[in-house]
DSSP file (Angstrom, degrees, kcal/mol; ACC not computed):
  #  RESIDUE AA STRUCTURE BP1 BP2  ACC     N-H-->O    O-->H-N    N-H-->O    O-->H-N    TCO  KAPPA ALPHA  PHI   PSI    X-CA   Y-CA   Z-CA
    1    1 A M              0   0    0      0, 0.0     2,-0.6     0, 0.0     0, 0.0   0.000 360.0 360.0 360.0 127.6   16.7   -0.7   -4.7
    2    2 A V        -     0   0    0      4,-0.0     2,-0.2     3,-0.0     3,-0.0  -0.843 360.0-156.6 -96.9 120.5   17.0    2.8   -6.2
    3    3 A T     >  -     0   0    0     -2,-0.6     4,-2.5     1,-0.1     5,-0.2  -0.522  29.5-111.7 -89.8 163.6   14.3    3.7   -8.6
    4    4 A M  H  > S+     0   0    0      1,-0.2     4,-2.7     2,-0.2     5,-0.2   0.883 118.6  54.0 -60.8 -37.3   14.6    6.3  -11.3
    5    5 A M  H  > S+     0   0    0      2,-0.2     4,-2.4     1,-0.2    -1,-0.2   0.940 110.7  43.4 -63.4 -47.6   12.1    8.5   -9.4
    6    6 A S  H  > S+     0   0    0      1,-0.2     4,-2.2     2,-0.2    -1,-0.2   0.877 114.2  51.8 -68.0 -34.6   14.1    8.4   -6.1
    7    7 A Y  H  X S+     0   0    0     -4,-2.5     4,-2.4     2,-0.2    -2,-0.2   0.929 110.5  48.7 -63.2 -44.6   17.3    8.9   -8.0
    8    8 A S  H  X S+     0   0    0     -4,-2.7     4,-2.4     1,-0.2    -2,-0.2   0.897 111.4  49.2 -62.4 -41.0   15.8   11.9   -9.8
    9    9 A L  H  X S+     0   0    0     -4,-2.4     4,-2.6     2,-0.2    -1,-0.2   0.885 109.8  51.5 -67.5 -37.8   14.5   13.4   -6.5
   10   10 A T  H  X S+     0   0    0     -4,-2.2     4,-2.6     2,-0.2    -2,-0.2   0.927 110.6  48.5 -63.0 -44.0   18.0   12.9   -4.9
   11   11 A V  H  X S+     0   0    0     -4,-2.4     4,-2.8     1,-0.2    -2,-0.2   0.904 111.0  51.8 -61.3 -41.0   19.6   14.7   -7.8
   12   12 A L  H  X S+     0   0    0     -4,-2.4     4,-2.7     2,-0.2    -2,-0.2   0.931 110.6  46.9 -61.2 -46.5   17.0   17.5   -7.5
   13   13 A V  H  X S+     0   0    0     -4,-2.6     4,-2.3     2,-0.2    -2,-0.2   0.912 113.9  47.7 -64.0 -42.4   17.7   17.9   -3.7
   14   14 A V  H  X S+     0   0    0     -4,-2.6     4,-2.7     2,-0.2    -1,-0.2   0.909 112.0  50.5 -63.5 -41.8   21.4   17.9   -4.4
   15   15 A A  H  X S+     0   0    0     -4,-2.8     4,-2.8     2,-0.2     5,-0.3   0.914 110.2  49.2 -63.0 -42.7   21.0   20.5   -7.2
   16   16 A V  H  X S+     0   0    0     -4,-2.7     4,-2.5     1,-0.2    -1,-0.2   0.919 112.5  48.7 -62.1 -42.7   18.9   22.7   -5.0
   17   17 A A  H  X S+     0   0    0     -4,-2.3     4,-2.5     2,-0.2    -2,-0.2   0.908 112.9  47.1 -64.1 -41.9   21.5   22.5   -2.3
   18   18 A L  H  X S+     0   0    0     -4,-2.7     4,-2.5     2,-0.2    -2,-0.2   0.921 113.4  47.0 -67.3 -43.7   24.4   23.3   -4.7
   19   19 A V  H  X S+     0   0    0     -4,-2.8     4,-1.6     1,-0.2     6,-0.3   0.918 114.1  48.9 -63.1 -42.3   22.6   26.2   -6.2
   20   20 A G  H  <>S+     0   0    0     -4,-2.5     5,-2.9    -5,-0.3     4,-0.4   0.913 111.6  48.5 -63.0 -42.9   21.7   27.5   -2.8
   21   21 A A  H ><5S+     0   0    0     -4,-2.5     3,-0.9     1,-0.2    -2,-0.2   0.892 109.8  52.3 -65.0 -39.6   25.3   27.1   -1.6
   22   22 A A  H 3<5S+     0   0    0     -4,-2.5    -1,-0.2     1,-0.2    -2,-0.2   0.829 113.0  44.6 -66.3 -31.0   26.6   28.9   -4.7
   23   23 A S  T 3<5S-     0   0    0     -4,-1.6    -1,-0.2    -5,-0.2    -2,-0.2   0.401 120.3-106.2 -94.7   3.7   24.3   31.8   -4.1
   24   24 A G  T < 5S+     0   0    0     -3,-0.9     2,-0.3    -4,-0.4    -3,-0.2   0.526  70.2 147.7  87.1   5.3   25.0   32.0   -0.4
   25   25 A F      < -     0   0    0     -5,-2.9     2,-0.4    -6,-0.3    -1,-0.3  -0.580  29.1-163.6 -77.6 134.5   21.6   30.5    0.6
   26   26 A V        -     0   0    0     -2,-0.3    26,-0.1    -3,-0.1    -9,-0.0  -0.964  27.5-108.7-118.8 135.1   21.6   28.4    3.7
   27   27 A L        -     0   0    0     -2,-0.4    24,-0.0     1,-0.1     2,-0.0  -0.422  40.6-129.4 -60.3 130.1   18.8   26.0    4.6
   28   28 A P        -     0   0    0      0, 0.0    -1,-0.1     0, 0.0    25,-0.1  -0.273  28.3 -87.8 -75.8 166.8   16.9   27.5    7.6
   29   29 A S    >   -     0   0    0      1,-0.1     3,-1.4     2,-0.0    46,-0.0  -0.325  47.2-102.9 -66.1 161.3   16.1   25.6   10.7
   30   30 A P  T 3  S+     0   0    0      0, 0.0    -1,-0.1     0, 0.0    50,-0.1   0.731 121.6  44.9 -63.5 -20.7   12.9   23.7   10.5
   31   31 A T  T 3  S+     0   0    0      2,-0.0     2,-0.3     0, 0.0    -2,-0.0   0.467  83.5 116.9-101.8  -1.7   11.0   26.3   12.6
   32   32 A S    <   +     0   0    0     -3,-1.4     0, 0.0     1,-0.2     0, 0.0  -0.499  28.8 168.1 -69.2 128.0   12.4   29.4   10.8
   33   33 A K        +     0   0    0     -2,-0.3    -1,-0.2     1,-0.0    -2,-0.0   0.336  63.0  75.4-117.9   1.9    9.7   31.4    9.1
   34   34 A S  S    S+     0   0    0      2,-0.0     2,-0.4     0, 0.0    17,-0.1   0.727  76.3  83.1 -89.9 -21.3   11.7   34.5    8.3
   35   35 A T        -     0   0    0      2,-0.0     2,-0.4     0, 0.0    -8,-0.0  -0.671  63.1-160.4 -85.4 134.6   13.7   33.1    5.4
   36   36 A R        -     0   0    0     -2,-0.4     2,-0.5    15,-0.1    14,-0.2  -0.943   4.5-154.4-116.1 137.7   12.0   33.2    2.0
   37   37 A L  E     +A   49   0A   0     12,-1.5    12,-1.3    -2,-0.4     2,-0.4  -0.949  18.8 175.6-110.3 122.8   13.1   31.0   -0.9
   38   38 A S  E     -A   48   0A   0     -2,-0.5     2,-0.4    10,-0.2    10,-0.2  -0.978   7.5-179.4-128.3 142.1   12.3   32.3   -4.4
   39   39 A A  E     -A   47   0A   0      8,-1.5     8,-2.2    -2,-0.4     2,-0.4  -0.998   4.1-170.0-138.0 142.7   13.2   31.0   -7.8
   40   40 A S  E     -A   46   0A   0     -2,-0.4     6,-0.2     6,-0.2    -2,-0.0  -0.998  13.6-169.0-136.2 136.2   12.4   32.3  -11.2
   41   41 A T  S    S-     0   0    0      4,-0.8    -1,-0.1    -2,-0.4     5,-0.1   0.889  91.6  -1.1 -89.8 -44.2   12.9   30.7  -14.5
   42   42 A S  S    S-     0   0    0      3,-0.4     4,-0.1     0, 0.0    -1,-0.0   0.307  99.0-103.2-129.1   7.3   12.2   33.7  -16.9
   43   43 A G  S    S+     0   0    0      2,-0.5     3,-0.1     1,-0.0    -4,-0.0   0.125 110.2  81.1  91.4 -23.1   11.4   36.5  -14.5
   44   44 A S  S    S+     0   0    0      1,-0.1     2,-0.4     0, 0.0    -1,-0.0   0.786  94.1  38.1 -89.4 -28.1    7.7   36.2  -15.2
   45   45 A S        -     0   0    0      2,-0.0    -4,-0.8     0, 0.0    -2,-0.5  -0.945  67.9-177.8-122.9 146.5    6.9   33.3  -12.9
   46   46 A S  E     -A   40   0A   0     -2,-0.4     2,-0.5    -6,-0.2    -6,-0.2  -0.980  21.8-139.9-141.1 154.4    8.3   32.6   -9.5
   47   47 A I  E     -A   39   0A   0     -8,-2.2    -8,-1.5    -2,-0.3     2,-0.4  -0.963  26.6-177.9-112.0 126.1    8.1   29.9   -6.9
   48   48 A S  E     +A   38   0A   0     -2,-0.5     2,-0.3   -10,-0.2   -10,-0.2  -0.976   7.0 167.4-128.7 140.9    7.9   31.2   -3.3
   49   49 A A  E     -A   37   0A   0    -12,-1.3   -12,-1.5    -2,-0.4     3,-0.1  -0.966  47.3-109.8-145.0 160.5    7.8   29.3    0.0
   50   50 A T  S    S-     0   0    0     -2,-0.3     2,-0.3   -14,-0.2    -1,-0.1   0.892  98.7 -16.3 -60.1 -39.4    8.2   30.2    3.6
   51   51 A N  S  > S-     0   0    0    -15,-0.1     4,-2.0   -14,-0.1     3,-0.2  -0.942  77.9 -88.1-154.6 177.1   11.5   28.3    3.6
   52   52 A A  H  > S+     0   0    0     -2,-0.3     4,-2.4     1,-0.2     5,-0.2   0.842 121.5  56.9 -62.6 -34.8   13.4   25.7    1.6
   53   53 A L  H  > S+     0   0    0      1,-0.2     4,-2.5     2,-0.2    -1,-0.2   0.918 107.0  48.6 -64.3 -41.6   11.7   22.8    3.4
   54   54 A E  H  > S+     0   0    0     -3,-0.2     4,-1.2     2,-0.2    -2,-0.2   0.918 110.4  51.9 -62.4 -42.3    8.3   24.0    2.4
   55   55 A A  H  < S+     0   0    0     -4,-2.0     3,-0.5     1,-0.2     4,-0.4   0.929 113.6  43.1 -60.7 -45.6    9.5   24.4   -1.2
   56   56 A L  H >X S+     0   0    0     -4,-2.4     4,-1.7     1,-0.2     3,-1.5   0.868 107.6  59.6 -68.8 -35.8   10.8   20.9   -1.4
   57   57 A S  H 3< S+     0   0    0     -4,-2.5    -1,-0.2     1,-0.3    -2,-0.2   0.739  98.3  59.8 -67.2 -20.6    7.8   19.4    0.4
   58   58 A E  T 3< S+     0   0    0     -4,-1.2    -1,-0.3    -3,-0.5    -2,-0.2   0.692 111.5  40.9 -75.8 -18.3    5.6   20.8   -2.4
   59   59 A L  T <4 S-     0   0    0     -3,-1.5     2,-0.3    -4,-0.4    -2,-0.2   0.740 126.5 -10.5 -98.9 -28.6    7.6   18.6   -4.9
   60   60 A T  S  < S-     0   0    0     -4,-1.7     2,-0.5   -51,-0.0    -1,-0.2  -0.938  78.0 -75.9-159.5 173.3    8.1   15.4   -3.0
   61   61 A T        -     0   0    0     -2,-0.3     2,-0.4    -3,-0.1    20,-0.1  -0.740  49.4-138.2 -81.1 129.8    7.8   13.5    0.3
   62   62 A L  E     -b   81   0B   0     18,-0.7    21,-1.8    -2,-0.5    20,-1.6  -0.762  18.8-170.2 -96.8 137.1   10.6   14.5    2.6
   63   63 A S  E     -b   83   0B   0     -2,-0.4     2,-0.4    19,-0.2    21,-0.3  -0.978  14.4-140.5-125.7 135.7   12.5   12.0    4.7
   64   64 A I  E     -b   84   0B   0     19,-2.3    21,-2.4    -2,-0.4     2,-0.8  -0.805   6.7-151.0 -97.2 138.6   14.9   12.7    7.4
   65   65 A D  E     +b   85   0B   0     -2,-0.4     2,-0.3    19,-0.2    21,-0.2  -0.836  51.2 109.2-110.2  92.2   18.1   10.5    7.7
   66   66 A S        -     0   0    0     19,-1.3    19,-0.1    -2,-0.8    -2,-0.1  -0.988  56.2-152.6-158.7 158.4   19.0   10.5   11.3
   67   67 A G        +     0   0    0     -2,-0.3     2,-0.8    19,-0.1     3,-0.1   0.269  69.1 107.4-114.7   5.1   19.1    8.4   14.5
   68   68 A D     >  -     0   0    0      1,-0.2     4,-2.5     2,-0.0     5,-0.2  -0.771  56.3-159.6 -90.0 108.4   18.7   11.4   16.8
   69   69 A F  H  > S+     0   0    0     -2,-0.8     4,-2.5     1,-0.2     5,-0.2   0.852  89.6  52.4 -57.5 -38.1   15.2   11.3   18.2
   70   70 A D  H  > S+     0   0    0      2,-0.2     4,-2.2     1,-0.2    -1,-0.2   0.909 111.0  46.0 -67.9 -41.6   15.2   15.0   19.2
   71   71 A V  H  > S+     0   0    0      2,-0.2     4,-2.2     1,-0.2     5,-0.2   0.921 113.3  49.9 -65.6 -43.6   16.3   16.1   15.7
   72   72 A I  H  X S+     0   0    0     -4,-2.5     4,-2.9     1,-0.2     5,-0.2   0.932 111.8  48.2 -60.4 -45.4   13.7   13.9   14.1
   73   73 A A  H  X S+     0   0    0     -4,-2.5     4,-2.0    -5,-0.2    -1,-0.2   0.890 109.1  54.2 -63.0 -39.5   11.0   15.2   16.4
   74   74 A Q  H  < S+     0   0    0     -4,-2.2     4,-0.4     1,-0.2    -1,-0.2   0.931 115.7  37.6 -60.6 -47.0   12.0   18.8   15.7
   75   75 A Y  H ><>S+     0   0    0     -4,-2.2     3,-1.1     1,-0.2     6,-0.8   0.867 113.8  55.4 -75.4 -36.1   11.7   18.4   11.9
   76   76 A A  H ><5S+     0   0    0     -4,-2.9     3,-1.7     1,-0.2    -1,-0.2   0.844  97.8  65.6 -63.9 -32.3    8.6   16.1   12.1
   77   77 A A  T 3<5S+     0   0    0     -4,-2.0    -1,-0.2     1,-0.3    -2,-0.2   0.718  90.2  65.2 -63.3 -20.8    6.8   18.8   14.2
   78   78 A T  T < 5S-     0   0    0     -3,-1.1    -1,-0.3    -4,-0.4    -2,-0.2   0.740 102.6-132.3 -72.1 -21.2    6.9   21.0   11.1
   79   79 A G  T < 5S+     0   0    0     -3,-1.7    -3,-0.1    -4,-0.4    -2,-0.1   0.388  88.2  93.7  82.2  -3.9    4.6   18.6    9.3
   80   80 A L  S   <S+     0   0    0     -5,-0.5     2,-0.7     1,-0.1   -18,-0.7   0.797  73.3  61.9 -90.3 -32.5    6.9   18.8    6.3
   81   81 A I  E     +b   62   0B   0     -6,-0.8    -2,-0.3     1,-0.2    71,-0.3  -0.863  55.7 157.6 -96.8 116.9    9.0   15.8    7.2
   82   82 A T  E     +     0   0B   0    -20,-1.6    71,-2.7    -2,-0.7     2,-0.3   0.641  55.5  49.5-113.9 -20.0    6.8   12.7    7.2
   83   83 A D  E     -b   63   0B   0    -21,-1.8   -19,-2.3    70,-0.2     2,-0.3  -0.771  60.4-163.7-120.4 163.0    9.3    9.8    6.6
   84   84 A A  E     -bc  64 155B   0     70,-2.6    72,-2.0   -21,-0.3     2,-0.3  -0.986   4.7-171.2-144.7 154.4   12.6    8.7    8.2
   85   85 A T  E     -b   65   0B   0    -21,-2.4   -19,-1.3    -2,-0.3     2,-0.3  -0.971   4.3-168.3-139.7 155.6   15.4    6.5    7.4
   86   86 A T        -     0   0    0     -2,-0.3   -19,-0.1   -21,-0.2    -2,-0.0  -0.905   4.5-158.5-138.2 168.2   18.4    5.3    9.4
   87   87 A N    >>  -     0   0    0     -2,-0.3     4,-1.7     1,-0.0     3,-0.7  -0.870  40.7 -85.6-143.1 173.4   21.6    3.5    8.6
   88   88 A P  H 3> S+     0   0    0      0, 0.0     4,-2.5     0, 0.0     5,-0.2   0.809 122.2  59.6 -56.7 -31.9   24.3    1.4   10.3
   89   89 A L  H 3> S+     0   0    0      1,-0.2     4,-2.2     2,-0.2     5,-0.1   0.931 106.5  46.9 -61.3 -44.2   26.2    4.5   11.3
   90   90 A F  H <> S+     0   0    0     -3,-0.7     4,-2.0     2,-0.2    -1,-0.2   0.854 109.9  54.0 -67.3 -33.5   23.2    5.8   13.3
   91   91 A V  H  X S+     0   0    0     -4,-1.7     4,-1.4     2,-0.2    -1,-0.2   0.934 110.6  45.8 -64.6 -45.0   22.8    2.4   14.9
   92   92 A S  H  X S+     0   0    0     -4,-2.5     4,-1.1     1,-0.2    -2,-0.2   0.863 110.6  53.9 -67.2 -34.2   26.4    2.4   16.1
   93   93 A Q  H  X S+     0   0    0     -4,-2.2     4,-1.5     1,-0.2     3,-0.3   0.871 103.4  56.3 -66.4 -35.8   26.0    5.9   17.3
   94   94 A A  H  X S+     0   0    0     -4,-2.0     4,-0.7     1,-0.2    -1,-0.2   0.885 103.2  56.1 -61.7 -36.8   23.0    4.9   19.4
   95   95 A G  H  < S+     0   0    0     -4,-1.4     3,-0.3     1,-0.2    -1,-0.2   0.835 110.7  43.1 -63.5 -32.8   25.2    2.3   21.0
   96   96 A T  H  < S+     0   0    0     -4,-1.1     3,-0.4    -3,-0.3    -1,-0.2   0.674 106.8  61.0 -87.1 -17.9   27.7    5.0   22.1
   97   97 A K  H >X S+     0   0    0     -4,-1.5     3,-2.0     1,-0.2     4,-1.6   0.609  74.6 101.7 -80.7 -11.6   25.0    7.4   23.2
   98   98 A G  T 3< S+     0   0    0     -4,-0.7     7,-0.5     1,-0.3     3,-0.4   0.824  80.9  45.9 -43.6 -49.2   23.7    5.0   25.8
   99   99 A G  T 34 S+     0   0    0     -3,-0.4    -1,-0.3     1,-0.2     3,-0.1   0.736 114.5  49.8 -69.3 -21.5   25.4    6.7   28.8
  100  100 A D  T <4 S+     0   0    0     -3,-2.0     2,-0.4     1,-0.2    -1,-0.2   0.713 117.7  31.6 -89.0 -22.4   24.2   10.2   27.6
  101  101 A D     X  -     0   0    0     -4,-1.6     4,-2.2    -3,-0.4     3,-0.5  -0.964  62.1-149.7-145.5 119.6   20.5    9.4   27.0
  102  102 A A  H  > S+     0   0    0     -2,-0.4     4,-2.2     1,-0.2     5,-0.2   0.790  97.7  62.4 -60.9 -29.3   18.4    6.9   28.9
  103  103 A R  H  > S+     0   0    0      2,-0.2     4,-1.4     1,-0.2    -1,-0.2   0.937 109.4  39.4 -62.4 -46.0   16.2    6.3   25.8
  104  104 A Y  H  > S+     0   0    0     -3,-0.5     4,-2.5     2,-0.2    -6,-0.2   0.888 112.3  57.0 -71.0 -38.8   19.2    5.0   23.8
  105  105 A E  H  X S+     0   0    0     -4,-2.2     4,-2.7    -7,-0.5    -2,-0.2   0.904 106.4  50.0 -58.8 -41.8   20.5    3.1   26.9
  106  106 A A  H  X S+     0   0    0     -4,-2.2     4,-2.3     2,-0.2    -1,-0.2   0.886 110.4  50.0 -64.5 -38.9   17.2    1.2   27.2
  107  107 A L  H  X S+     0   0    0     -4,-1.4     4,-1.9     2,-0.2    -2,-0.2   0.905 113.0  45.9 -66.3 -41.3   17.3    0.3   23.5
  108  108 A V  H  X S+     0   0    0     -4,-2.5     4,-2.3     2,-0.2    -2,-0.2   0.928 112.7  50.0 -66.9 -46.0   20.9   -1.0   23.7
  109  109 A D  H  X S+     0   0    0     -4,-2.7     4,-2.5     1,-0.2    -2,-0.2   0.908 111.3  49.0 -59.9 -42.3   20.1   -3.0   26.9
  110  110 A E  H  X S+     0   0    0     -4,-2.3     4,-2.6     1,-0.2    -1,-0.2   0.895 110.2  51.5 -64.9 -39.7   17.1   -4.6   25.3
  111  111 A A  H  X S+     0   0    0     -4,-1.9     4,-2.1     2,-0.2    -2,-0.2   0.898 111.5  46.9 -64.5 -40.9   19.0   -5.5   22.2
  112  112 A I  H  X S+     0   0    0     -4,-2.3     4,-2.6     2,-0.2    -2,-0.2   0.927 113.3  48.3 -66.8 -44.8   21.8   -7.2   24.3
  113  113 A S  H  X S+     0   0    0     -4,-2.5     4,-3.0     1,-0.2     5,-0.3   0.906 110.1  52.7 -61.3 -41.8   19.2   -9.0   26.4
  114  114 A Y  H  X S+     0   0    0     -4,-2.6     4,-2.7     2,-0.2     5,-0.2   0.933 111.2  45.9 -59.9 -46.9   17.4  -10.2   23.3
  115  115 A A  H  X S+     0   0    0     -4,-2.1     4,-2.1     2,-0.2     6,-0.2   0.925 114.8  47.2 -64.0 -44.7   20.6  -11.6   21.8
  116  116 A R  H  X>S+     0   0    0     -4,-2.6     5,-2.7     2,-0.2     4,-0.7   0.930 115.9  44.6 -62.7 -45.6   21.6  -13.3   25.0
  117  117 A D  H  <5S+     0   0    0     -4,-3.0     3,-0.5     3,-0.2    -2,-0.2   0.911 113.1  50.6 -66.1 -42.3   18.1  -14.8   25.5
  118  118 A T  H  <5S+     0   0    0     -4,-2.7    -1,-0.2    -5,-0.3    -2,-0.2   0.880 118.8  37.2 -63.7 -38.4   17.8  -15.9   21.9
  119  119 A L  H  <5S-     0   0    0     -4,-2.1    -1,-0.2    -5,-0.2    -2,-0.2   0.435 110.4-118.7 -95.6  -0.1   21.1  -17.6   21.9
  120  120 A G  T  <5 +     0   0    0     -4,-0.7     2,-0.2    -3,-0.5    -3,-0.2   0.838  56.4 159.3  68.9  33.3   20.9  -18.9   25.5
  121  121 A L      < -     0   0    0     -5,-2.7     2,-0.3    -6,-0.2    -1,-0.2  -0.611  37.4-123.9 -89.2 149.9   24.0  -17.0   26.7
  122  122 A E    >   -     0   0    0     -2,-0.2     3,-1.6     4,-0.1    -1,-0.0  -0.644  32.8 -96.5 -90.6 149.9   24.5  -16.3   30.4
  123  123 A D  T 3  S+     0   0    0     -2,-0.3     3,-0.1     1,-0.2    -1,-0.1  -0.362 109.6  23.4 -61.1 141.2   25.1  -12.8   31.7
  124  124 A G  T 3  S+     0   0    0      1,-0.3    -1,-0.2    -3,-0.0     2,-0.1   0.277  96.1 119.8  86.3 -11.3   28.7  -11.9   32.1
  125  125 A G  S <  S-     0   0    0     -3,-1.6    -1,-0.3     1,-0.1     2,-0.1  -0.386  75.6 -85.1 -82.1 164.7   29.9  -14.5   29.5
  126  126 A D        -     0   0    0     -3,-0.1     2,-0.4    -2,-0.1    -1,-0.1  -0.425  42.9-127.6 -67.9 141.4   31.8  -13.6   26.4
  127  127 A A        -     0   0    0     -2,-0.1     2,-0.1    -3,-0.1    -1,-0.1  -0.764  18.1-138.0 -93.0 134.4   29.6  -12.7   23.4
  128  128 A S     >  -     0   0    0     -2,-0.4     4,-2.2     1,-0.1     5,-0.2  -0.345  29.0-104.5 -79.7 167.7   30.2  -14.5   20.2
  129  129 A D  H  > S+     0   0    0      1,-0.2     4,-2.7     2,-0.2     5,-0.2   0.876 124.5  56.4 -58.7 -36.8   30.2  -12.8   16.8
  130  130 A E  H  > S+     0   0    0      1,-0.2     4,-2.3     2,-0.2    -1,-0.2   0.901 106.9  47.9 -62.8 -40.9   26.7  -14.2   16.3
  131  131 A A  H  > S+     0   0    0      2,-0.2     4,-2.5     1,-0.2    -2,-0.2   0.900 112.2  49.2 -66.6 -41.0   25.5  -12.6   19.5
  132  132 A I  H  X S+     0   0    0     -4,-2.2     4,-2.5     2,-0.2    -2,-0.2   0.933 111.9  48.2 -64.6 -45.7   27.0   -9.3   18.6
  133  133 A D  H  X S+     0   0    0     -4,-2.7     4,-2.4     1,-0.2    -2,-0.2   0.910 112.8  48.7 -60.4 -42.4   25.4   -9.4   15.1
  134  134 A L  H  X S+     0   0    0     -4,-2.3     4,-2.5     2,-0.2    -1,-0.2   0.903 111.1  49.8 -65.6 -41.3   22.0  -10.3   16.6
  135  135 A A  H  X S+     0   0    0     -4,-2.5     4,-2.4     2,-0.2    -2,-0.2   0.902 111.2  49.2 -64.5 -40.9   22.2   -7.5   19.1
  136  136 A I  H  X S+     0   0    0     -4,-2.5     4,-2.1     2,-0.2    -2,-0.2   0.914 111.4  49.3 -65.7 -42.4   23.1   -5.0   16.4
  137  137 A D  H  X S+     0   0    0     -4,-2.4     4,-1.9     1,-0.2    -2,-0.2   0.926 112.2  48.3 -60.6 -44.1   20.2   -6.2   14.2
  138  138 A R  H  X S+     0   0    0     -4,-2.5     4,-2.8     1,-0.2    -2,-0.2   0.883 108.4  54.3 -65.4 -37.6   17.8   -5.9   17.2
  139  139 A L  H  X S+     0   0    0     -4,-2.4     4,-2.7     2,-0.2    -1,-0.2   0.899 106.5  52.1 -62.5 -40.1   19.1   -2.4   18.0
  140  140 A A  H  X S+     0   0    0     -4,-2.1     4,-2.3     2,-0.2    -1,-0.2   0.911 111.3  47.0 -61.5 -42.0   18.4   -1.3   14.4
  141  141 A V  H  X S+     0   0    0     -4,-1.9     4,-2.5     2,-0.2    -2,-0.2   0.924 111.4  51.4 -64.7 -44.0   14.8   -2.7   14.8
  142  142 A N  H  X S+     0   0    0     -4,-2.8     4,-2.3     1,-0.2    -2,-0.2   0.916 110.4  48.6 -59.2 -44.6   14.5   -0.9   18.2
  143  143 A L  H  X S+     0   0    0     -4,-2.7     4,-2.7     1,-0.2     5,-0.2   0.933 111.0  50.5 -61.4 -45.7   15.6    2.4   16.7
  144  144 A G  H  X S+     0   0    0     -4,-2.3     4,-2.1     1,-0.2    -2,-0.2   0.896 109.4  51.1 -59.7 -41.1   13.2    2.0   13.8
  145  145 A C  H  X S+     0   0    0     -4,-2.5     4,-0.6     2,-0.2    -1,-0.2   0.917 112.0  46.4 -63.0 -43.5   10.3    1.3   16.2
  146  146 A E  H >< S+     0   0    0     -4,-2.3     3,-0.9     1,-0.2     4,-0.4   0.905 112.0  50.4 -66.0 -40.9   11.1    4.4   18.2
  147  147 A I  H >X S+     0   0    0     -4,-2.7     4,-2.1     1,-0.2     3,-1.7   0.866 102.7  61.1 -64.8 -35.3   11.4    6.5   15.1
  148  148 A S  H 3< S+     0   0    0     -4,-2.1    -1,-0.2     1,-0.3    -2,-0.2   0.709  98.0  58.8 -66.5 -17.9    8.0    5.3   13.9
  149  149 A K  T << S+     0   0    0     -3,-0.9    -1,-0.3    -4,-0.6    -2,-0.2   0.636 110.9  42.8 -79.6 -14.8    6.5    6.8   17.0
  150  150 A I  T <4 S+     0   0    0     -3,-1.7     2,-0.3    -4,-0.4    -2,-0.2   0.853 110.3  51.7 -99.4 -44.8    7.8   10.2   15.9
  151  151 A V     <  -     0   0    0     -4,-2.1   -69,-0.1     1,-0.1   -68,-0.1  -0.689  67.1-145.9 -98.1 149.8    7.1   10.4   12.2
  152  152 A K  S    S+     0   0    0     -2,-0.3   -69,-0.1   -71,-0.3    -1,-0.1   0.625  79.1  52.4 -89.2 -12.2    3.7    9.7   10.7
  153  153 A G  S    S-     0   0    0    -71,-2.7   -70,-0.2     1,-0.2     2,-0.2   0.172 101.7 -34.5-100.4-142.9    5.0    8.1    7.4
  154  154 A R        -     0   0    0      2,-0.0   -70,-2.6   -69,-0.0     2,-0.4  -0.468  42.7-158.4 -85.2 150.5    7.4    5.3    6.6
  155  155 A V  B      c   84   0B   0    -72,-0.2   -70,-0.2    -2,-0.2   -11,-0.0  -0.999 360.0 360.0-126.7 129.7   10.6    4.4    8.4
  156  156 A S              0   0    0    -72,-2.0   -71,-0.2    -2,-0.4    -1,-0.1   0.342 360.0 360.0-133.7 360.0   13.3    2.4    6.6
């Protein structure tokens, strides 16, 4: 459910990104402290922050939308990103990352085992659509649990 507040904040973030892109401003990396973001409405008052993330974090709670544990940890370490969200694309990407990263492989293996055990399927047998759906749901839960160990706020 999208509330007016979250819609407004999304519009604000998009507007900041568009204004920044039009002026040549690029969001710095989460650890960059050399870039300064300044904005002025009438020339008499200005808003200054160490970087764009700090400026936005003063206005709202920042949430990262990723399934990459390393990226989430990098941004969470700044203290500016407190919440995280993931989506079906990231869940499917975790399934393909299995061979590249033992963390994801363990999550995928556990999800498959959970689906097989729950439905009473034998190893090596064909998986039904129901088993695949259950494994994907479990993988989403597994990803959320792991992400909740990285960020201190909410995970959705």
